C-alpha positions in Angstrom: -1.7 46.1 -6.8 -2.4 43.2 -8.9 -3.0 39.9 -7.0 -0.8 37.1 -8.0 -2.1 33.9 -9.4 -2.7 31.2 -7.3 -0.7 28.2 -8.2 -2.6 25.0 -9.0 -2.0 21.8 -6.6 -0.7 18.9 -8.6 -3.0 16.1 -8.7 -0.1 13.7 -8.5 0.8 15.1 -5.0 -3.0 15.4 -3.9 -3.2 11.7 -4.6 -0.4 10.5 -2.9 -0.8 12.6 0.2 -4.4 10.9 0.2 -2.8 7.7 0.1 -0.4 8.2 2.6 -3.3 9.4 5.0 -5.3 6.6 4.6 -2.3 4.2 5.1 -1.6 6.1 8.3 -4.9 6.0 9.6 -5.3 2.4 8.6 -2.1 1.6 10.7 -3.1 3.5 13.6 -6.7 2.0 14.1 -4.7 -1.5 13.2 -3.1 -1.1 16.3 -6.0 -0.3 18.4 -6.5 -3.4 21.0 -9.5 -5.1 20.1 -12.5 -3.9 22.6 -14.1 -6.5 25.0 -17.6 -7.7 24.1 -20.9 -6.1 25.4 -21.4 -9.7 26.6 -18.4 -9.9 28.9 -19.1 -5.8 30.4 -22.5 -7.4 31.2 -21.3 -10.2 33.0 -18.6 -8.2 34.9 -21.5 -5.6 35.8 -24.2 -8.2 37.1 -20.9 -10.5 39.1 -21.5 -8.3 42.4 -25.2 -8.4 42.5 -24.7 -12.7 42.8 -23.7 -13.8 46.4 -21.5 -16.6 46.1 -21.2 -18.8 48.8 -18.0 -17.8 51.3 -16.4 -21.4 50.5 -16.6 -20.9 46.7 -15.3 -17.3 47.1 -11.5 -18.0 46.7 -12.2 -20.6 43.7 -14.1 -17.3 42.1 -11.2 -15.0 42.7 -8.9 -17.2 41.2 -11.1 -17.9 38.1 -11.3 -14.3 37.6 -7.7 -13.7 37.8 -6.9 -16.4 35.5 -9.5 -15.5 32.8 -8.8 -11.7 32.8 -6.7 -11.2 29.7 -5.0 -8.4 29.0 -5.0 -5.7 26.6 -5.8 -8.0 23.1 -3.8 -7.2 20.1 -5.0 -7.0 16.7 -4.2 -9.7 14.0 -2.2 -7.0 12.2 0.0 -5.8 15.0 0.2 -9.9 16.3 1.6 -10.5 12.7 3.7 -7.7 12.6 5.6 -8.5 15.8 5.8 -12.0 15.2 7.6 -11.5 11.6 10.0 -9.6 13.0 12.9 -8.0 10.4 12.7 -11.4 8.2 8.9 -9.9 7.6 9.9 -6.5 6.9 12.4 -8.1 4.2 9.5 -10.1 2.7 7.3 -6.7 2.9 10.2 -4.6 0.9 10.3 -7.6 -1.5 6.8 -7.4 -2.0 6.9 -3.7 -2.9 9.2 -4.2 -5.3 7.2 -7.0 -6.9 4.3 -4.9 -7.0 6.0 -2.2 -8.8 7.9 -4.5 -11.1 4.2 -6.1 -12.1 2.6 -2.8 -12.9 5.6 -1.7 -15.0 5.6 -4.9 -17.0 1.8 -4.9 -17.4 2.3 -1.2 -19.1 5.2 -2.2 -21.0 4.6 -5.7 -22.3 1.4 -4.9 -24.4 0.9 -6.3 -27.8 -0.4 -2.6 -28.6 3.4 -1.2 -27.6 4.8 -3.7 -29.4 2.8 -3.2 -32.8 1.8 0.6 -32.8 -1.0 0.9 -34.8 0.1 4.8 -35.6 3.2 3.2 -36.9 1.3 0.5 -39.1 -0.7 3.2 -40.9 2.1 5.1 -41.6 4.0 2.5 -43.0 1.2 1.3 -45.1 0.3 5.0 -46.4 4.1 5.2 -46.9 4.6 2.1 -49.1 1.4 2.8 -51.1 2.7 6.2 -52.0 6.1 4.9 -53.0 7.8 6.9 -50.1 10.4 4.5 -49.1 12.4 6.8 -46.9 9.5 8.1 -45.1 8.9 4.7 -44.3 12.3 3.9 -42.9 12.1 7.4 -41.1 9.1 6.2 -39.3 10.8 3.0 -38.4 14.1 4.7 -37.3 12.3 7.3 -34.8 10.5 4.7 -33.6 11.5 2.2 -30.8 8.9 -0.7 -30.9 9.4 -4.2 -31.4 7.8 -3.7 -35.1 9.7 -0.8 -35.9 13.2 -2.5 -35.0 12.4 -5.6 -37.0 11.2 -3.4 -40.0 14.3 -1.3 -39.9 16.6 -4.4 -39.7 14.7 -5.6 -42.7 15.0 -2.6 -44.7 18.5 -2.3 -43.8 19.6 -5.5 -45.2 17.0 -5.8 -48.3 20.1 -5.0 -50.6 21.4 -8.3 -49.8 18.4 -10.2 -50.9 15.2 -11.2 -49.2 16.4 -14.2 -47.3 19.3 -12.0 -45.4 16.8 -9.4 -44.9 14.7 -12.1 -43.3 17.6 -14.1 -41.2 18.4 -10.6 -40.0 15.3 -9.7 -38.7 15.2 -13.2 -37.1 18.3 -12.1 -35.4 17.1 -9.1 -34.1 13.5 -10.8 -33.1 15.8 -13.3 -30.9 17.8 -10.2 -29.5 14.7 -8.4 -28.2 12.8 -11.6 -26.9 15.9 -12.2 -24.8 16.0 -8.9 -23.6 12.0 -9.2 -22.3 12.9 -12.5 -20.6 15.5 -11.3 -18.8 13.7 -8.6 -17.5 10.5 -10.9 -16.3 13.2 -13.5 -15.0 13.2 -11.4 -11.6 9.5 -12.8 -11.1 11.1 -16.1 -11.2 13.7 -15.1 -9.1 11.0 -13.8 -6.2 8.8 -17.1 -7.1 11.9 -19.1 -5.9 13.1 -17.2 -2.7 9.7 -16.6 -1.6 9.4 -20.3 0.3 13.3 -20.6 1.0 13.0 -17.2 2.9 9.6 -18.7 4.5 11.6 -21.8 5.4 14.3 -19.7 7.3 11.5 -18.2 9.4 10.0 -21.7 10.0 13.1 -22.5 11.2 14.1 -19.4 13.4 10.5 -19.8 14.9 10.5 -23.7 15.8 14.5 -23.2 17.5 12.9 -20.3 19.4 10.3 -22.9 20.9 12.1 -25.7 21.5 15.1 -23.4 23.2 12.2 -21.9 25.5 11.7 -26.0 26.5 14.9 -27.1 26.6 16.0 -24.2 29.1 13.2 -24.4 31.7 15.4 -26.6 33.8 12.5 -28.7 34.6 10.1 -26.1 35.5 6.8 -25.7 33.2 7.8 -23.8 30.1 6.0 -20.5 29.3 3.1 -21.2 26.8 3.3 -17.7 25.6 6.9 -17.7 24.6 6.5 -21.3 23.0 3.3 -19.8 21.1 5.7 -16.8 20.0 8.0 -19.0 18.3 5.1 -21.1 16.6 3.7 -17.8 15.3 6.7 -16.8 14.0 7.4 -19.9 11.9 3.8 -19.8 11.0 3.4 -16.2 10.0 6.9 -16.0 7.9 5.9 -19.4 6.1 2.5 -17.6 5.2 4.4 -14.6 4.0 6.7 -16.3 1.9 4.1 -18.3 0.3 1.9 -15.7 -0.4 4.8 -13.7 -2.4 5.7 -16.7 -4.2 2.5 -17.9 -5.8 1.5 -14.6 -7.7 5.5 -14.2 -8.8 5.2 -17.7 -10.4 1.8 -16.6 -12.0 3.0 -13.5 -13.5 6.0 -14.6 -15.0 4.2 -17.5 -16.8 1.7 -14.6 -17.8 4.5 -12.3 -19.1 5.9 -15.0 -20.8 3.1 -15.6 -22.8 2.7 -12.0 -23.8 6.0 -11.7 -24.7 5.4 -14.8 -27.0 2.5 -13.2 -28.6 4.4 -10.1 -28.9 7.1 -11.6 -31.0 4.7 -13.4 -33.1 2.5 -10.3 -34.0 5.2 -8.5 -34.5 6.9 -10.8 -36.8 3.8 -11.2 -38.6 3.4 -7.4 -39.5 6.9 -7.1 -40.4 7.0 -9.8 -42.7 3.9 -8.5 -44.4 5.4 -4.6 -44.5 9.0 -6.0 -46.4 6.7 -8.1 -48.6 4.6 -5.0 -49.3 7.5 -2.9 -49.7 9.3 -5.1 -52.2 6.2 -5.2 -54.3 6.1 -1.7 -54.4 9.9 -1.5 -55.3 9.3 -3.8 -58.3 6.4 -1.8 -59.5 8.3 1.7 -59.4 11.0 0.2 -61.8 11.0 1.4 -65.4 9.8 -1.5 -67.8 12.7 -2.0 -70.9 11.3 -0.9 -74.0 
């Protein structure tokens, strides 16, 4: 009986599974409390050998009780607990921000707006006087350049001025659509500090509430510090999300301007070459 062929493992699934495993491992290691230093262990081992005076023994016991901390938390676990639900919302927002930036990096490129293959195909078709083939090449393409050339060729019977005006209108339409896509980065850049401010106010309210409800007694320092930690961590997270969002918004806006400039220049050159070739193909009167 013939053995069945083994189906190869999808490389994409293998990469995602590896990333999930590494993330889970890093998260589990980050939750492990920080170990006590070697010097502290040595001091604890050598402590019984020293013979303190009987009068100082109660003080030593009190000092040991005060100095002995509980299990130490890692910085990551401390940040997660201090951030709370607001930090979780900022984390989800940062994941969306990262995915959006990667997508815009792949789409907003001059090579995507002005494909080299399309430019070569247009130049060859115009050189061979195959005007219908040039139009079909733009019709089957959805790049910035193809839309401009397609609009210009469709309006050439009305005159070159009309064709240029129609191309400018199409260019403004495409640029507006692109700017609408990157406007989400500006929204994230504006919301980041505002969300951080909400966390700051919530943390300070919690700290002052602990002080106010102490009823004349000493407020618990760990509770006051917990509220201050919440305020500082959420403020840091909001600003850390806002700064790169504003940077990438400016970066992609400049890219859109460059794409519009390059597409407009190549489209103008293509229309001029097409008109010149069309004039040369007209039969000269006898």
